[in-house]
MIDOSE-1310 file (N, C-alpha, C; in nm, 2 decimals, decimal comma, always signed):
residues 87
mlrr	+0,19/+1,81/-2,36/+0,32/+1,77/-2,45/+0,39/+1,71/-2,34; +0,41/+1,79/-2,21/+0,51/+1,75/-2,10/+0,41/+1,65/-2,04; +0,29/+1,63/-2,02/+0,24/+1,54/-1,92/+0,27/+1,37/-1,98; +0,31/+1,36/-2,11/+0,35/+1,23/-2,18/+0,47/+1,19/-2,07
ylsi	+0,58/+1,28/-2,05/+0,70/+1,24/-1,99/+0,67/+1,26/-1,85; +0,61/+1,26/-1,78/+0,57/+1,30/-1,67/+0,62/+1,16/-1,56; +0,55/+1,03/-1,63/+0,56/+0,94/-1,54/+0,75/+0,86/-1,53; +0,82/+0,90/-1,64/+0,91/+0,87/-1,63/+1,01/+0,95/-1,58
isll	+0,95/+1,07/-1,56/+1,02/+1,21/-1,50/+1,01/+1,13/-1,33; +0,88/+1,12/-1,26/+0,88/+1,05/-1,16/+0,91/+0,91/-1,09; +0,96/+0,82/-1,21/+1,04/+0,73/-1,16/+1,20/+0,78/-1,16; +1,22/+0,86/-1,20/+1,37/+0,91/-1,22/+1,38/+0,98/-1,08
lfsl	+1,26/+1,08/-1,03/+1,30/+1,11/-0,89/+1,29/+1,00/-0,80; +1,23/+0,89/-0,84/+1,21/+0,80/-0,72/+1,33/+0,72/-0,71; +1,40/+0,73/-0,83/+1,52/+0,66/-0,82/+1,60/+0,77/-0,75; +1,63/+0,92/-0,78/+1,70/+0,96/-0,67/+1,67/+0,97/-0,53
fiif	+1,55/+0,93/-0,49/+1,52/+0,91/-0,36/+1,59/+0,77/-0,29; +1,60/+0,71/-0,37/+1,66/+0,55/-0,32/+1,81/+0,58/-0,33; +1,84/+0,65/-0,40/+1,98/+0,70/-0,41/+2,04/+0,78/-0,25; +1,95/+0,88/-0,27/+1,98/+0,97/-0,15/+1,96/+0,91/+0,01
afit	+1,83/+0,82/+0,00/+1,78/+0,80/+0,14/+1,87/+0,67/+0,17; +1,93/+0,61/+0,07/+1,99/+0,47/+0,10/+2,14/+0,46/+0,09; +2,18/+0,48/-0,03/+2,30/+0,46/-0,06/+2,39/+0,56/+0,00; +2,34/+0,70/-0,01/+2,42/+0,83/-0,02/+2,47/+0,83/+0,17
pivv	+2,37/+0,76/+0,27/+2,40/+0,76/+0,42/+2,49/+0,69/+0,47; +2,51/+0,57/+0,37/+2,58/+0,46/+0,39/+2,74/+0,50/+0,37; +2,78/+0,55/+0,27/+2,86/+0,64/+0,20/+2,92/+0,76/+0,30; +2,85/+0,81/+0,37/+2,87/+0,98/+0,43/+2,85/+0,93/+0,58
ngts	+2,80/+0,81/+0,64/+2,79/+0,82/+0,77/+2,66/+0,88/+0,81; +2,54/+0,89/+0,74/+2,43/+0,95/+0,81/+2,41/+1,06/+0,70; +2,27/+1,11/+0,72/+2,24/+1,23/+0,66/+2,25/+1,33/+0,76; +2,27/+1,50/+0,69/+2,19/+1,59/+0,76/+2,05/+1,64/+0,76
eigd	+2,03/+1,70/+0,81/+1,88/+1,81/+0,85/+1,84/+1,83/+0,67; +1,92/+1,89/+0,59/+1,93/+1,93/+0,47/+1,87/+1,82/+0,37; +1,95/+1,67/+0,39/+1,96/+1,59/+0,33/+1,81/+1,50/+0,38; +1,76/+1,50/+0,47/+1,64/+1,43/+0,49/+1,51/+1,56/+0,48
ivvi	+1,56/+1,68/+0,44/+1,45/+1,75/+0,34/+1,47/+1,73/+0,22; +1,58/+1,73/+0,16/+1,56/+1,66/+0,02/+1,51/+1,53/+0,01; +1,52/+1,44/+0,07/+1,45/+1,30/+0,06/+1,31/+1,32/+0,08; +1,27/+1,41/+0,16/+1,11/+1,41/+0,17/+1,06/+1,50/+0,05
slii	+1,14/+1,60/+0,00/+1,09/+1,68/-0,11/+1,08/+1,55/-0,24; +1,20/+1,48/-0,24/+1,20/+1,37/-0,36/+1,06/+1,28/-0,36; +1,01/+1,25/-0,25/+0,91/+1,16/-0,19/+0,75/+1,22/-0,28; +0,74/+1,37/-0,21/+0,65/+1,42/-0,26/+0,65/+1,46/-0,42
asfl	+0,77/+1,51/-0,44/+0,75/+1,53/-0,62/+0,74/+1,41/-0,67; +0,81/+1,31/-0,64/+0,81/+1,17/-0,72/+0,63/+1,15/-0,73; +0,56/+1,17/-0,58/+0,45/+1,11/-0,60/+0,37/+1,25/-0,71; +0,36/+1,37/-0,67/+0,31/+1,43/-0,74/+0,32/+1,44/-0,89
taff	+0,45/+1,43/-0,96/+0,44/+1,38/-1,11/+0,39/+1,27/-1,15; +0,38/+1,18/-1,07/+0,32/+1,06/-1,12/+0,13/+1,10/-1,13; +0,11/+1,17/-1,05/-0,03/+1,15/-1,04/-0,06/+1,26/-1,14; -0,01/+1,37/-1,18/-0,06/+1,42/-1,29/+0,01/+1,39/-1,45
sqkg	+0,06/+1,32/-1,42/+0,09/+1,23/-1,59/+0,01/+1,17/-1,63; +0,04/+1,15/-1,79/-0,07/+1,08/-1,85/-0,13/+0,98/-1,85; -0,25/+0,95/-1,86/-0,29/+0,79/-1,82/-0,22/+0,68/-1,89; -0,23/+0,59/-1,83/-0,16/+0,46/-1,92/-0,06/+0,35/-1,79
klrt	-0,05/+0,27/-1,86/+0,05/+0,15/-1,75/+0,14/+0,20/-1,70; +0,24/+0,31/-1,77/+0,36/+0,36/-1,69/+0,29/+0,44/-1,60; +0,17/+0,51/-1,61/+0,14/+0,59/-1,51/+0,09/+0,52/-1,34; +0,05/+0,42/-1,41/+0,00/+0,33/-1,31/+0,12/+0,26/-1,23
fali	+0,22/+0,22/-1,29/+0,31/+0,16/-1,21/+0,41/+0,26/-1,15; +0,40/+0,42/-1,19/+0,49/+0,49/-1,12/+0,40/+0,57/-1,02; +0,26/+0,54/-1,01/+0,19/+0,61/-0,89/+0,23/+0,47/-0,77; +0,20/+0,37/-0,82/+0,22/+0,25/-0,71/+0,38/+0,23/-0,65
vsli	+0,47/+0,26/-0,77/+0,62/+0,27/-0,64/+0,60/+0,41/-0,60; +0,56/+0,53/-0,64/+0,57/+0,65/-0,53/+0,48/+0,65/-0,41; +0,39/+0,59/-0,44/+0,29/+0,56/-0,32/+0,36/+0,50/-0,22; +0,42/+0,40/-0,21/+0,49/+0,33/-0,09/+0,51/+0,40/+0,00
pvlf	+0,67/+0,49/-0,03/+0,73/+0,60/+0,04/+0,64/+0,71/+0,09; +0,54/+0,75/+0,01/+0,44/+0,83/+0,05/+0,33/+0,79/+0,19; +0,32/+0,66/+0,18/+0,24/+0,61/+0,27/+0,30/+0,60/+0,40; +0,42/+0,57/+0,38/+0,53/+0,54/+0,51/+0,53/+0,65/+0,58
llgl	+0,57/+0,79/+0,49/+0,61/+0,91/+0,55/+0,49/+0,95/+0,59; +0,35/+0,90/+0,58/+0,20/+0,95/+0,64/+0,20/+0,88/+0,76; +0,23/+0,77/+0,75/+0,25/+0,69/+0,88/+0,34/+0,72/+1,02; +0,46/+0,80/+0,95/+0,56/+0,85/+1,05/+0,49/+0,94/+1,10
illp	+0,42/+1,01/+1,03/+0,36/+1,15/+1,06/+0,23/+1,12/+1,17; +0,18/+1,07/+1,18/+0,04/+1,01/+1,23/+0,07/+0,92/+1,33; +0,19/+0,82/+1,34/+0,19/+0,74/+1,47/+0,21/+0,81/+1,58; +0,29/+0,92/+1,60/+0,28/+1,02/+1,73/+0,15/+1,10/+1,77
ifyl	+0,08/+1,11/+1,69/-0,05/+1,17/+1,69/-0,15/+1,06/+1,75; -0,14/+0,94/+1,69/-0,22/+0,82/+1,75/-0,17/+0,78/+1,89; -0,07/+0,77/+1,91/+0,01/+0,74/+2,04/-0,03/+0,83/+2,15; -0,02/+0,97/+2,09/-0,07/+1,08/+2,20/-0,23/+1,09/+2,24
leq	-0,30/+1,03/+2,14/-0,47/+1,06/+2,15/-0,48/+0,93/+2,21; -0,43/+0,82/+2,24/-0,44/+0,68/+2,32/-0,42/+0,70/+2,44; -0,34/+0,79/+2,49/-0,30/+0,80/+2,63/-0,38/+0,92/+2,72
């Protein structure tokens, strides 16, 4: 029963990610380490709730929207590794 609402929850988590990642640092002049952890956990939680939601058009939209920051985060993790392997 709850799986029906997981895609909506995923989009809400993604909107919280936008607020904490882009709007709050402008107002507060940067984020702390705790803020970075919150942003990363919101990215992961948004993707996981979209992944386990009920099938449909809203799930597809939520997966596409939440996959973009996950791929960016994965790129930030893998980029230094590829740089070290190149040398």
